[in-house]
N, C-alpha and C positions, 0 to 999 in steps of 0.2 A: 100405215097409210103414207102416201106421198106427201112430203113436206111442201108447203106453199109459202113463197116469198112475194110480197107486194112491194113494188117500187113506186112511190108517190111523187109525181111531178106536178108542177103548177099547171093550171088549166090552159094557160096561154103558151106553154112551152112544149107544145105538141110537135113543133117543127124539129125533127130529130136529125137535121142535116149536121148539127153539132153533136157529135157523139161524146160519151163520157166513159170513164174507166168502168163505171158500173155496168155498162153494156157488155164489156168483155168478161166481167165476173159473172154476169147472168148467163152467158154462154156456157161457162164452166159448170155452173150450178145445174143447168139443164142437162149437161152431159152426165152429171152424177145422178140424174133421175128426179131432181126437184122440179116443181112447177114455179115459174117466175112470171108474174103478171104486172104489166105497167098500167097505172091508172093516172088520169089527168083531171085534177080538180077534186072536189069533195062532195060530189053529188051522190055517189053510191059507195057503200062499204062492200069490199070483196073480202070474205073471210080468209084469213091467212095466219100462219104461225108467227111471222115476223113482217113488219112494215119498215121500209127504209125511207126516211124523209129526205127527199132529194130535190129540194126547192132551190134552184140556182139564182138566189137573190142574197144580198148581204144581210137583210133582215127578213126572217120567215114570218109571213102573215099569221095572225093568231088562229084563224079558222083552220089552217093546215095543221097546226099543233094540236088543236082540239080533236081533229079528225084522227090524227095518227095515234093519239093516246087511247083510242078505243080498242086498239089491238093488244094482244097479250104481251108482245114485245115491240117497242117502237125505238128505232135507232135515230140518234141525233136530235132528240127533243130537248136535250140539255144544252145545246149550243144553237141559239136562235139569232144571234147578232154577231157578225164577224166584221163589222166596220172597224177601221183602224182606231177610231176614237174609243172603241169598246175593248179591243183585244191587244192593242199595241202597248208595249212597255218602253218604247223608244221615242215617244213624242217629245218634241221641244217646242217652245213658243218664243215669240219675239222678246228679246231682252234676257233670255237665259244665258248664264255664264258657262256655255258649252264650247269647248275647243275641239274642232274636228269637222269633217265633211258632213253635210246633211243632204237629204233627198226629199223632194216635194212630190207627193203622189196623191192619188184619189183616195178619199175616205172610204169609198166603196170598193168591194172586191173586183179585181180584174178591170180596173179603170172604169167601173160602172157599165161595162158592155152588156151584162145580162139585164140590167134595169132598162137600158135603152132598147134592147131587143124585145123585152116584154111590152114596153109602151107601143112599139111598132105593131106587135101582134094584136094588142088591144084595139088599136086604131083600125086594123083590118076587119075587126069584128063589129065596128061601131056603125053609127047611122050613115045614111046615104050621103048627107052633106059633109060629114067629116071625111068620108072616103074620097069625096071630090077634092078635099084639101090635103090629101096625103102627100102629094108631091111638094107641098109647101111646108108641111109640118115635119116630115122626116129630116130634111136638112136642118131645121131649127133644133131638133133633138140633139143632133151632133154638135152644132155650134154652141149649145148651152152647156156642153161639157168641156172642162179645161183640157182633159186628156182623152184620147180615143183608144189608146192602148198603154200597157205598162212600159213599153219601150219609149214612150214620150215623157216619162217622168224626168224631172230636172234635178241634177246633182250640182251642189254648190260646195266650194271648198270651206266656206265659213258660214255660220248662221247669219252674220251681218250682211252677206251678199244676197240673201233672199229678199225679193221685192216685198214691200209691206202689203201690197195688194193680195199676194198669195197667203200671207198670214191672216188676212181678214176675210178670206174666202172660205165659207163653211163647207164647201165641197172637197176641199183638199186638206191634207195634213203635212206637217214637216216632221221628219224623223231623223234621228242620228243614222248616218249611213256607214254601215260596217261592211268591210270587204274581207274576203278570205282568199289567199293566193296559194297556188300549188303549181309547180313547174311552169312559172311565168304566166299561168292562166288564172282567171278568177274562178271561184268555185262556190257552189251552194249545196247544202245537204238537204235531203228530203226524207222525212219519216212518214211512212204509210201505215195506216191503222185500220184494222177491222176486227172487232171483238177483242180477243186476247192475242191476236197476231200482230207482230211488228216487223216490218222489213224496211229497207232503205236504199236510196240511190245517192250518188254524188254527180252533179253536173259541172263540167268545166268548159270555159269558153273565154274568148278575148274581150267580149263586151262586159262592162262592170255589172250590168243587170243580166244575170245568167238565168235562162229559163229554156223551155222547150223550143223556142224559136232562135235562140242565140248560142246554144251549147255546141261544143265541138266534140265532146267525149262524155260518155256516161259510164260510171262504175257502179256495180251493185255491191253495196256495203252494208254491214250491220249498223243499226242506229247507235249513236253514242249513248252511254249510260246516263249522262247528265241530262240530255234532252228527254229521256224516258222519265226521269224524276220530275222535270218541269211539266211534262205532258199530263201528269196526274191532275193538274188544276184546270185542264182545258175542257173536259167533258165531251170529248170527241169520240163517238163510237165508230164512225167510218169517215175517212178523209186523209188529208195530208198536212203536214207541218213543215215549212221551210225554215232552215236555220243555218247559221254560220258560226265559225269559231273566231272569237275576238279576244286577244290577249289570254288565250288558253281557256276561255269560258264559252259556253254555248249561249248564243243570242237568237231567240226566235224572231223570224222575220215576217212570216205570213201563216195564216190558217185557212184551209179550204175544205169545205164539206161536200163539194160537188166536183170531184177531180175530173179534168179533161181526159180524153182518150190518148194514152201514151203511144199507142201503135201508129198514130198519125204522124208523130214526130220522132219517135225512137226507132232505131233499126230493129227489124224483126229477127231476133236471135234466140237460140235455146235459153240464154240467160233471161231474156224478157218473158219467155213462156214459163220458166220456173218461178219468176217473180210473181206473175199473175196467179199461178196455182197456189203459191205460198199464201198470198193475201186472201184468195177466195176461200181457203180453208177456215178462215176466221168466222165464217157464218155459222159453223157448227157449235161455236161458243153459245149461240142463242137457240139453236135447234135441239141441243142435247144429244 
């Protein structure tokens, strides 16, 4: 029988103008003859062999976890909170005897943009009077956030230079800032995971925060053995881990379980096509 995969999204994340890597993988699975169904919310159970929990929020609501666990195989139910205060091993606080640069960033993933987008979608579905106030509420949602994107994160040479107000803000965290350089460029490594498949990239750029918006070059590389050892504690079935090398050791920078669509930022090359096919094959780990 044809294998069926369900991808579970939040009920208010039906605006798919923001694509994800999972969309590209789903295309490849369909080409293999599998059935892939997207569902939004937890109103109805669609029978399937595998469900992929794809809730683009830093903390997964419990009703989505309960819903996903009804399936024979449910991916990413073991990683439900990716706030920095939960997953980061690099946090520092005021008064710590740490020497070196630090970065101030949002406690939420991707500067809290998914949470703000969700609130806007909820308002659009709200009562008549709240809809009348949307033009006032939407700007407030933006002003209430310290950062609108991760490129607004603040880097300081010393922990003593961080304003006390930032240390006292529960929406932000302060982390040790580790940089990795290669050929006069900053670089960051990415470990991509699906099932038993592991593949990797390295992004290089002039900006100290290297990501899909700032990179100058991408290399397709094998993940480092040390990050694979550290990965065992993460409980990530599908997603991405960002890491750098500092003083010869791997330092994990970020964890993401709803990876963005790389084809929007990376050049479409045969290497990218092979990258997707390699990762997509990881679904067979769950399908047998």
